[in-house]
C-alpha positions, 0 to 999 in steps of 0.5 A, a space after each residue: 152554625 152546624 152542618 147536618 150529615 145525612 147518610 143514605 142506607 139500604 140495609 139493617 147493617 148499613 143503618 147501624 153503621 151510619 148511626 155508630 159512625 156519627 150520622 145526624 139523619 138517615 135516608 132509608 132506601 132499598 137498592 142503592 145500586 139502583 139509586 135508591 127505592 122504597 124500603 121494605 116494611 121490615 127495614 122501616 120498622 127497624 129504622 123507627 126504633 133508631 134515635 135519629 130522624 129517618 126519611 124514607 125514599 118513596 120511589 116505586 121503581 128504578 128508571 126515570 121519575 115520570 110517574 104513572 097513575 099506578 106509580 102515584 097510587 103506590 107512592 101514596 100508600 107507601 107514604 101512609 106506611 111511613 107515617 104509620 111507622 112514625 118516621 120523620 119524613 119522606 124523600 120523593 120527586 117527579 118529572 115531566 118527560 123533558 125533565 121539568 118538575 111535575 108540579 101537578 104530581 108533586 102537589 098531590 104527593 106533598 099534600 098527601 105527605 102533610 105532617 111529615 118532613 119532605 126532601 125533593 130528591 135528585 129528580 131536581 138534577 134533570 130540570 132545565 132551569 134549576 132556579 125555577 125548580 127551586 122556587 117550585 120546591 119552596 111553593 110545594 113545601 119541601 124542606 130541602 133539595 138533594 142535588 149534585 148541581 146537575 153533574 154526575 158528581 157534586 164537586 163538578 158543579 160547586 158554583 151551581 150549588 152555591 148559586 142555589 144556596 144563595 137563591 134559597 136564602 134560608 127559605 129551603 135547604 140545598 143539600 149537596 150529594 153524589 160523590 161526597 167523600 171524607 176528602 172532599 166534604 170540607 171543600 164542598 161545604 166551604 165552596 157552596 155555603 150548604 148547611 147539610 150534606 148527603 153521602 152513602 159512605 159505601 165500601 166493598 164489604 162482602 162477596 155474593 156467591 158466584 152462583 147467585 151472579 150466574 143465575 141473575 140474583 146478584 149483579 156482581 160478586 162484590 157487594 157494597 155496604 155502608 162503612 162505619 169508618 167512612 161515616 166517622 171520617 166524613 163526620 170529622 170532615 164536616 166538623 172541620 168545615 164547621 170550625 172554618 165557617 
C-alpha cells in the first residue's frame, strides 16, 4: 500500500516547492505561523492550476476553534469560494468550549461542503475522548483526521495514534502531523500504521526588514518557507516506510 504525503503551505513559493519536492497533496493555508488560516483568493486561484489535489484550510481567525455565528457564516462563504475555484477539498474543525467536537457546527459545515473532500483538523487534538470523536468524524462524513495524538509533537503520542488507526479500521484515514521530519517519518508510519502523513517542511529562508519588525508588521526577522529539499527528503523517507510495510 502507498502512503500519501501531504505538505501544508502558505505562499506561492511554498506551493511550488512542495510540488517540486514530491508532495502528493497540498493543504493550502495562510499564516502557518498562527497554525494556518484561510488562504487568500489569489493563492487559491494559483493552487487551482496545480496538478495535485489541494485542500484549503477554512479557519477564519487565530485562536481557539469555538465558533461564533459570524465565524460560521464566513466559513460557509469561504467553502463556496473553494468550490468555485475547483479545489479538491476543505480542512475544518469546530470545538465546544471544553474541547469536545462541536457536532452541531460541524454538521452545518460538512453539509455545506458536500461534493468536496473534507479533513478534520487538529481541533481533534483538544477532545477529551479521542475514540468518541473519531466515531463522530466518521458520522459527519470526514475523509480523514489530522492529529498529533493530543501531544505537542506526534512522535510523543505514537501509541495513541496507532490506537486510532486500529479503531478507524479503514472507515476514515488517521493522518499523523505536527513535528514530522525526514528523520522521524519512517518511525511514525511504521509505529502507527498510518497511510497518510502531514508536514510543513519549513526552514529559515529570508529576513524581514528590521523596520517591519519594529513597526509590528512582522513578528521576527527570520521568515520560514517551505523547503523543496526537505520535502524531497521527507518523500524519500515515506518511500522507505512503504518498502518496509
